[in-house]
C-alpha positions as CSV (number, residue, x, y, z in Angstrom):
1,X,-70.4,-8.6,-0.8
2,X,-69.0,-11.5,-2.7
3,X,-69.2,-15.3,-2.7
4,X,-66.6,-17.8,-4.0
5,X,-67.2,-21.5,-4.3
6,X,-64.4,-23.8,-3.2
7,X,-66.2,-27.1,-3.2
8,X,-69.5,-29.0,-3.7
9,X,-70.2,-27.4,-7.1
10,X,-70.9,-29.7,-10.0
11,X,-70.1,-32.4,-7.5
12,X,-71.5,-33.4,-4.1
13,X,-68.5,-33.5,-1.8
14,X,-66.1,-31.0,-0.4
15,X,-68.7,-28.4,0.6
16,X,-66.9,-25.0,1.1
17,X,-68.4,-21.6,0.2
18,X,-66.6,-18.4,1.1
19,X,-68.5,-15.1,1.8
20,X,-66.6,-11.8,1.8
21,X,-68.6,-9.3,3.8
22,X,-67.2,-5.9,4.8
23,X,-63.6,-7.0,4.6
24,X,-64.3,-10.2,6.6
25,X,-64.3,-13.7,5.3
26,X,-67.0,-16.2,6.4
27,X,-66.7,-19.8,5.4
28,X,-69.8,-22.0,5.0
29,X,-68.8,-25.6,5.7
30,X,-65.4,-27.1,5.4
31,X,-65.9,-30.6,4.0
32,X,-63.7,-33.4,2.7
33,X,-63.8,-34.4,-1.0
34,X,-64.6,-38.0,-1.5
35,X,-64.2,-40.2,-4.6
36,X,-61.2,-41.0,-6.8
37,X,-58.3,-41.2,-4.3
38,X,-55.6,-39.6,-6.3
39,X,-57.7,-36.5,-7.1
40,X,-59.3,-36.1,-3.7
41,X,-55.9,-36.5,-2.0
42,X,-54.7,-33.3,-3.6
43,X,-58.0,-31.4,-3.3
44,X,-58.2,-32.1,0.5
45,X,-54.5,-31.4,1.1
46,X,-54.2,-28.2,-0.8
47,X,-56.8,-25.7,0.5
48,X,-57.8,-23.2,-2.3
49,X,-57.7,-20.3,0.1
50,X,-55.6,-19.0,3.0
51,X,-57.0,-20.6,6.2
52,X,-55.4,-18.0,8.4
53,X,-57.4,-15.3,6.6
54,X,-60.8,-16.9,7.4
55,X,-62.5,-15.0,10.2
56,X,-65.3,-17.5,11.0
57,X,-66.8,-20.8,9.9
58,X,-70.5,-21.6,10.0
59,X,-71.1,-25.4,9.8
60,X,-74.4,-26.6,8.5
61,X,-74.1,-30.2,9.8
62,X,-71.6,-32.9,10.8
63,X,-71.4,-35.1,7.8
64,X,-67.8,-35.5,6.7
65,X,-68.3,-33.9,3.2
66,X,-69.3,-30.8,5.1
67,X,-67.2,-30.9,8.3
68,X,-64.3,-33.3,7.5
69,X,-61.5,-30.8,6.6
70,X,-62.0,-28.6,9.7
71,X,-58.8,-30.1,11.4
72,X,-56.9,-29.1,8.2
73,X,-58.3,-25.6,8.4
74,X,-57.1,-25.2,12.0
75,X,-53.8,-26.9,11.3
76,X,-53.2,-24.3,8.6
77,X,-53.8,-21.3,10.7
78,X,-57.6,-20.7,11.2
79,X,-58.3,-19.2,14.7
80,X,-61.9,-18.0,14.4
81,X,-65.2,-19.4,15.7
82,X,-66.8,-22.5,14.3
83,X,-70.5,-22.0,14.8
84,X,-72.8,-25.0,14.8
85,X,-75.8,-26.5,16.6
86,X,-75.1,-28.4,19.8
87,X,-75.8,-31.8,18.3
88,X,-73.5,-31.0,15.4
89,X,-70.7,-30.1,17.8
90,X,-71.2,-33.3,19.7
91,X,-71.3,-35.4,16.5
92,X,-68.1,-33.7,15.2
93,X,-66.3,-34.6,18.5
94,X,-66.7,-38.3,17.4
95,X,-66.6,-38.0,13.7
96,X,-63.6,-35.8,13.3
97,X,-61.5,-38.0,15.6
98,X,-62.7,-41.0,13.6
99,X,-61.7,-39.3,10.4
100,X,-58.3,-38.5,11.8
101,X,-57.9,-42.2,12.7
102,X,-58.8,-43.2,9.1
103,X,-56.3,-40.6,7.7
104,X,-53.5,-42.1,9.9
105,X,-54.3,-45.7,8.9
106,X,-54.7,-44.9,5.2
107,X,-51.2,-43.3,5.2
108,X,-49.7,-46.1,7.2
109,X,-51.0,-48.6,4.6
110,X,-49.8,-46.5,1.6
111,X,-46.4,-45.8,3.2
112,X,-45.6,-49.5,3.7
113,X,-45.8,-49.9,-0.1
114,X,-43.9,-46.7,-0.8
115,X,-41.2,-47.6,1.7
116,X,-40.7,-51.0,-0.2
117,X,-40.5,-49.0,-3.5
118,X,-38.0,-46.5,-2.1
119,X,-40.5,-43.6,-2.5
120,X,-40.9,-40.6,-0.2
121,X,-43.4,-41.2,2.6
122,X,-46.7,-39.3,3.0
123,X,-47.9,-37.4,6.0
124,X,-51.6,-37.9,7.0
125,X,-53.9,-35.1,6.0
126,X,-54.5,-34.7,9.7
127,X,-54.3,-36.8,12.9
128,X,-56.7,-37.6,15.7
129,X,-54.8,-35.0,17.8
130,X,-55.4,-32.4,15.1
131,X,-59.1,-33.3,15.2
132,X,-59.2,-32.8,19.0
133,X,-57.4,-29.5,18.7
134,X,-60.0,-28.2,16.3
135,X,-62.8,-28.8,18.7
136,X,-61.8,-26.0,21.0
137,X,-62.9,-23.5,18.3
138,X,-66.6,-24.6,18.3
139,X,-69.4,-22.4,19.5
140,X,-72.8,-24.0,19.7
141,X,-76.2,-22.3,19.4
142,X,-79.8,-23.5,19.3
143,X,-82.2,-23.3,16.4
144,X,-83.9,-19.9,16.0
145,X,-81.4,-18.0,18.2
146,X,-79.7,-15.2,16.2
147,X,-76.0,-15.1,16.8
148,X,-73.6,-12.2,15.9
149,X,-70.8,-14.1,14.2
150,X,-69.0,-11.0,12.7
151,X,-69.5,-7.3,12.9
152,X,-72.8,-6.6,11.2
153,X,-73.3,-10.3,10.4
154,X,-75.9,-12.4,12.2
155,X,-76.4,-16.1,11.7
156,X,-79.6,-18.0,12.6
157,X,-80.1,-21.8,12.3
158,X,-83.3,-23.5,11.3
159,X,-83.9,-27.3,11.3
160,X,-82.9,-28.8,8.0
161,X,-84.5,-32.2,8.7
162,X,-81.5,-33.9,7.2
163,X,-79.7,-35.5,10.2
164,X,-79.4,-34.8,13.9
165,X,-78.4,-31.2,14.4
166,X,-78.5,-30.3,10.7
167,X,-79.2,-26.7,9.9
168,X,-80.5,-24.3,7.3
169,X,-78.2,-21.3,7.7
170,X,-79.7,-17.8,7.4
171,X,-77.2,-15.0,7.4
172,X,-78.4,-11.4,7.8
173,X,-75.5,-9.1,6.7
174,X,-75.4,-5.3,6.7
175,X,-73.4,-3.8,3.9
176,X,-71.2,-1.2,5.6
177,X,-71.0,0.9,2.5
178,X,-74.7,1.2,1.9
179,X,-76.3,0.3,5.2
180,X,-78.6,-2.2,3.4
181,X,-79.1,-5.6,4.9
182,X,-79.2,-8.8,2.8
183,X,-80.4,-12.2,3.8
184,X,-78.3,-15.1,2.5
185,X,-79.9,-18.5,3.0
186,X,-77.8,-21.7,2.7
187,X,-80.0,-24.8,2.6
188,X,-77.1,-27.1,3.7
189,X,-78.3,-30.6,3.0
190,X,-82.0,-30.4,3.0
191,X,-84.0,-33.4,4.4
192,X,-87.3,-34.9,3.4
193,X,-90.7,-34.4,5.0
194,X,-91.5,-37.6,7.0
195,X,-87.9,-38.6,7.6
196,X,-87.8,-41.1,10.5
197,X,-86.6,-39.9,13.9
198,X,-86.0,-36.2,13.2
199,X,-88.3,-33.3,12.4
200,X,-89.3,-32.0,9.0
201,X,-87.3,-29.2,7.3
202,X,-88.2,-25.7,8.4
203,X,-89.9,-23.6,5.7
204,X,-88.2,-20.3,5.0
205,X,-90.3,-17.3,3.9
206,X,-87.7,-15.7,1.6
207,X,-84.1,-14.7,0.8
208,X,-82.1,-12.2,-1.2
209,X,-79.5,-14.8,-2.0
210,X,-80.2,-18.6,-1.9
211,X,-77.6,-21.4,-2.0
212,X,-79.6,-24.7,-2.5
213,X,-78.4,-28.2,-2.7
214,X,-79.3,-30.5,-5.6
215,X,-78.0,-33.9,-4.8
216,X,-81.2,-35.4,-6.2
217,X,-82.1,-32.4,-8.3
218,X,-83.2,-34.6,-11.3
219,X,-84.7,-37.6,-9.4
220,X,-87.5,-38.6,-7.1
221,X,-87.3,-41.1,-4.2
222,X,-89.6,-43.9,-3.3
223,X,-91.7,-43.2,-0.2
224,X,-90.5,-44.1,3.3
225,X,-93.3,-46.7,3.6
226,X,-92.2,-48.3,0.3
227,X,-88.6,-48.3,1.5
228,X,-89.5,-49.9,4.7
229,X,-91.4,-52.6,2.9
230,X,-88.5,-53.2,0.6
231,X,-86.2,-53.5,3.6
232,X,-88.6,-56.1,5.0
233,X,-88.6,-58.1,1.7
234,X,-84.8,-58.0,1.3
235,X,-84.1,-59.2,4.8
236,X,-86.8,-61.9,4.8
237,X,-85.7,-63.3,1.4
238,X,-82.0,-63.3,2.4
239,X,-82.9,-65.0,5.7
240,X,-84.8,-67.7,3.8
241,X,-81.6,-68.4,1.9
242,X,-79.8,-68.5,5.3
243,X,-77.7,-65.6,4.0
244,X,-76.4,-62.4,5.5
245,X,-77.6,-58.9,4.5
246,X,-74.5,-56.7,4.5
247,X,-75.3,-53.0,4.5
248,X,-72.7,-50.3,3.9
249,X,-74.1,-47.4,5.9
250,X,-73.2,-43.9,6.9
251,X,-72.4,-44.2,10.6
252,X,-74.4,-41.1,11.5
253,X,-78.0,-40.8,10.5
254,X,-78.5,-43.7,8.1
255,X,-77.4,-46.3,10.6
256,X,-79.8,-45.0,13.3
257,X,-82.6,-44.9,10.7
258,X,-82.0,-48.5,9.7
259,X,-81.9,-49.7,13.3
260,X,-85.1,-47.9,14.1
261,X,-86.8,-49.3,11.0
262,X,-85.7,-52.9,11.8
263,X,-86.8,-52.4,15.4
264,X,-90.3,-51.4,14.1
265,X,-90.5,-54.3,11.7
266,X,-89.6,-56.9,14.4
267,X,-91.9,-55.2,16.9
268,X,-94.7,-55.4,14.4
269,X,-94.0,-59.1,13.6
270,X,-93.2,-58.3,10.0
271,X,-89.7,-59.8,10.5
272,X,-88.6,-62.6,12.8
273,X,-86.2,-61.5,15.6
274,X,-83.1,-62.3,13.5
275,X,-79.7,-61.1,14.7
276,X,-78.8,-57.5,13.7
277,X,-75.2,-56.3,14.2
278,X,-74.0,-52.7,14.1
279,X,-70.3,-53.1,13.5
280,X,-68.9,-49.6,13.6
281,X,-67.4,-47.8,16.7
282,X,-68.3,-44.5,15.1
283,X,-71.9,-45.6,14.6
284,X,-72.0,-46.7,18.2
285,X,-70.7,-43.4,19.5
286,X,-73.1,-41.5,17.2
287,X,-76.0,-43.6,18.5
288,X,-75.0,-42.6,22.0
289,X,-75.1,-38.9,20.9
290,X,-78.5,-39.4,19.3
291,X,-79.8,-40.7,22.7
292,X,-78.5,-37.4,24.3
293,X,-80.7,-35.3,22.0
294,X,-84.3,-36.5,22.2
295,X,-85.4,-32.8,21.8
296,X,-84.6,-33.3,18.1
297,X,-86.9,-36.3,17.6
298,X,-90.2,-36.0,15.8
299,X,-93.5,-36.8,17.4
300,X,-93.7,-40.3,15.8
301,X,-90.4,-41.3,17.4
302,X,-91.4,-39.9,20.8
303,X,-94.7,-41.9,20.6
304,X,-92.8,-45.1,19.7
305,X,-90.5,-44.6,22.7
306,X,-93.5,-44.3,25.0
307,X,-95.3,-47.3,23.7
308,X,-92.4,-49.7,22.9
309,X,-91.5,-52.1,25.7
310,X,-87.8,-51.2,25.3
311,X,-88.5,-47.4,25.3
312,X,-85.4,-47.0,23.1
313,X,-85.6,-46.6,19.3
314,X,-82.0,-47.8,19.0
315,X,-82.2,-50.9,21.1
316,X,-84.0,-54.3,20.9
317,X,-83.4,-57.9,22.0
318,X,-81.8,-59.2,18.8
319,X,-79.6,-56.1,18.2
320,X,-75.9,-56.2,19.1
321,X,-73.4,-53.3,18.9
322,X,-69.9,-54.7,18.2
323,X,-67.2,-52.3,19.3
324,X,-64.0,-54.3,19.5
325,X,-61.9,-55.7,16.6
326,X,-62.3,-59.2,18.0
327,X,-66.1,-58.9,18.0
328,X,-66.0,-57.7,14.4
329,X,-63.8,-60.6,13.3
330,X,-66.2,-63.1,14.9
331,X,-68.9,-61.9,12.5
332,X,-66.8,-63.3,9.6
333,X,-67.3,-66.8,10.9
334,X,-71.0,-66.4,11.5
335,X,-73.6,-68.2,9.3
336,X,-76.9,-66.5,8.4
337,X,-79.5,-65.4,8.7
338,X,-78.3,-62.1,10.0
339,X,-78.0,-58.4,9.2
340,X,-74.6,-56.6,9.4
341,X,-74.7,-52.8,9.3
342,X,-71.2,-51.3,9.0
343,X,-69.4,-48.1,7.9
344,X,-68.4,-46.5,5.7
345,X,-71.5,-45.7,3.7
346,X,-69.6,-45.7,0.3
347,X,-67.6,-48.8,1.4
348,X,-64.3,-46.9,1.0
349,X,-62.9,-47.4,4.4
350,X,-63.7,-49.1,7.7
351,X,-64.9,-52.5,8.8
352,X,-67.5,-52.8,6.0
353,X,-64.6,-53.7,3.6
354,X,-63.8,-56.7,5.6
355,X,-67.4,-57.9,5.7
356,X,-67.8,-57.4,1.9
357,X,-64.5,-59.3,1.3
358,X,-65.9,-62.2,3.2
359,X,-69.5,-62.1,1.8
360,X,-69.6,-60.9,-1.8
361,X,-68.6,-64.3,-3.3
362,X,-71.6,-66.1,-1.7
363,X,-74.8,-66.1,-3.7
364,X,-76.9,-66.6,-0.5
365,X,-75.9,-63.1,0.7
366,X,-77.2,-59.7,-0.2
367,X,-75.4,-56.4,-0.3
368,X,-78.0,-53.7,0.4
369,X,-77.1,-50.2,-0.8
370,X,-79.1,-47.6,1.1
371,X,-77.5,-44.3,0.0
372,X,-76.0,-42.3,-2.8
373,X,-72.6,-43.6,-4.0
374,X,-70.0,-41.3,-5.3
375,X,-68.2,-42.1,-8.6
376,X,-65.1,-44.3,-8.4
377,X,-66.0,-45.7,-5.0
378,X,-66.4,-49.4,-4.1
379,X,-70.1,-48.6,-3.3
380,X,-70.7,-47.3,-6.8
381,X,-69.1,-50.4,-8.4
382,X,-71.3,-52.6,-6.3
383,X,-74.4,-50.6,-7.4
384,X,-73.3,-51.0,-11.0
385,X,-72.9,-54.7,-10.4
386,X,-69.4,-55.0,-11.7
387,X,-68.5,-58.7,-12.3
388,X,-65.5,-58.3,-10.0
389,X,-64.7,-55.8,-7.3
390,X,-61.4,-54.8,-5.8
391,X,-61.1,-54.9,-2.0
392,X,-57.8,-54.5,-0.2
393,X,-56.0,-54.7,-3.6
394,X,-57.5,-58.1,-4.4
395,X,-60.3,-59.0,-7.0
396,X,-63.4,-60.8,-5.8
397,X,-66.2,-62.2,-7.9
398,X,-69.5,-60.5,-7.1
399,X,-71.9,-63.4,-6.6
400,X,-74.0,-61.9,-3.8
401,X,-77.2,-60.2,-4.8
402,X,-77.1,-56.4,-4.8
403,X,-80.2,-54.5,-3.9
404,X,-80.7,-50.7,-3.6
405,X,-83.2,-48.7,-1.6
406,X,-83.2,-45.0,-2.3
407,X,-86.2,-44.2,-0.1
408,X,-84.0,-44.0,3.0
409,X,-82.1,-41.0,1.5
410,X,-81.9,-38.1,4.0
411,X,-81.7,-35.7,1.0
412,X,-84.8,-34.1,-0.4
413,X,-85.6,-35.3,-4.0
414,X,-86.3,-33.0,-6.9
415,X,-90.0,-32.5,-6.1
416,X,-89.3,-32.0,-2.3
417,X,-86.6,-29.4,-3.1
418,X,-89.0,-27.6,-5.3
419,X,-91.8,-27.7,-2.8
420,X,-89.5,-26.3,-0.1
421,X,-88.3,-23.5,-2.4
422,X,-91.9,-22.7,-3.5
423,X,-92.7,-21.6,0.0
424,X,-90.5,-18.6,-0.3
425,X,-92.9,-15.7,-0.7
426,X,-89.9,-13.4,-1.3
427,X,-88.1,-15.1,-4.2
428,X,-84.3,-14.7,-4.2
429,X,-82.7,-12.2,-6.5
430,X,-79.8,-14.7,-6.9
431,X,-79.9,-18.4,-6.6
432,X,-76.8,-20.7,-6.6
433,X,-77.4,-24.4,-7.2
434,X,-74.7,-26.4,-5.3
435,X,-74.0,-29.9,-4.0
436,X,-75.0,-32.0,-6.9
437,X,-73.4,-33.8,-9.9
438,X,-73.4,-31.5,-12.9
439,X,-76.4,-33.0,-14.7
440,X,-78.5,-33.0,-11.5
441,X,-77.6,-29.3,-10.7
442,X,-78.3,-28.2,-14.3
443,X,-81.6,-30.0,-14.3
444,X,-82.6,-28.5,-11.0
445,X,-81.6,-25.0,-12.2
446,X,-84.0,-25.4,-15.2
447,X,-86.8,-26.6,-12.8
448,X,-86.4,-23.6,-10.5
449,X,-86.6,-21.3,-13.6
450,X,-89.4,-23.0,-15.4
451,X,-91.6,-24.2,-12.6
452,X,-91.1,-21.6,-9.9
453,X,-90.1,-18.6,-12.0
454,X,-86.8,-18.0,-10.2
455,X,-84.6,-15.4,-11.9
456,X,-80.8,-15.3,-12.1
457,X,-80.2,-19.0,-11.2
458,X,-76.5,-20.1,-11.6
459,X,-74.7,-23.4,-11.3
460,X,-71.3,-22.2,-10.3
461,X,-67.9,-23.7,-11.1
462,X,-65.1,-24.4,-8.8
463,X,-63.3,-21.2,-7.7
464,X,-65.9,-19.0,-9.4
465,X,-66.8,-15.8,-7.6
466,X,-69.9,-13.6,-7.8
467,X,-71.0,-10.2,-6.4
468,X,-74.1,-10.6,-4.3
């Protein structure tokens, strides 16, 4: 058996890990790279392996850095099964089409400039039609139900507590040459205990080989109650200035958490019923999918649904979902106080860029960052409080306040990752630390070794292979 790392090593995007088992090739995740456009353009377009030689794909969850290059995989010849949870498949039906739309629009914008310059035109990475084509290869299974994905290879999903449908992937593979079975556990993106809406991550009792994420491998988060209180403070203070809180938010997971938290704060009387707008067609579609999967909710959310007069964690009187372009444009003319939640979460595409362009020069407003921002993204420049930011090719002075809340992160922090790994009574013989910036991954490797006594811990490099 062998594993090769084709993404999300010493970085947090482009998750792709290839297992070679008994002559078959099993891919874990097929995500898009995000960040500096020129670099990610080539990484996403040029797969580092032969797609037609991949026998099956196991998908940990629907976030685009884990699922977003599936249409390219199919476009380039993949014809195997894509195994996921039911919620992940439903979310991918919306998210991959949305990603195809963004690919089309980005190329259309770039090609206008290239045509004027007499340069060759680009093709989109994939289209909406390519995204729809890829959906026919999905096979959905429930948590805790072993599934024979390849000869001698069984996959079982456990709740990762990261987002709706997210899974820890356990692979039990029999080595045909020796008859021995190894358990390979891939954490996917691991969530936090106490995350709103969804259940806590499942504890795993052991593994022979562990792949564990390290997004926050060197940092700790503020608690959810502290994050909720900071959200209340930022919204209230901005409202008192008659300003608008603009929140770049991931459409899936983070937006629903924010809506639920604002619903709670207004229901508790901690905030006045100020207008809240969710301006993202994808977020609206994703919220509809969340409503289809109440079986994934935690007990707190189920209790809130029973007791709240609306009986809907994602709906309240002052909340509006704006789907059309005309509705979105109307928000640009609106005075505060208000809250606008819009995608994308790193402010690299979508309607959020229009809202930022119209709001960042006004000191009454607040840009609220509620998630990790990749290097070289607009979101990262906002977090770093650059004096000016470029939006749609124009420079805008950043006069709005910028606040950051990291307590809403759906990723386990350093201590939570260690606590999850410490429950393994059978310590892995090999551990690969993935999905983290280099410094975070190296720091977490040291913590696993020094605090938990893990042996043979490696932070792999891109395209590096290991016998397992």
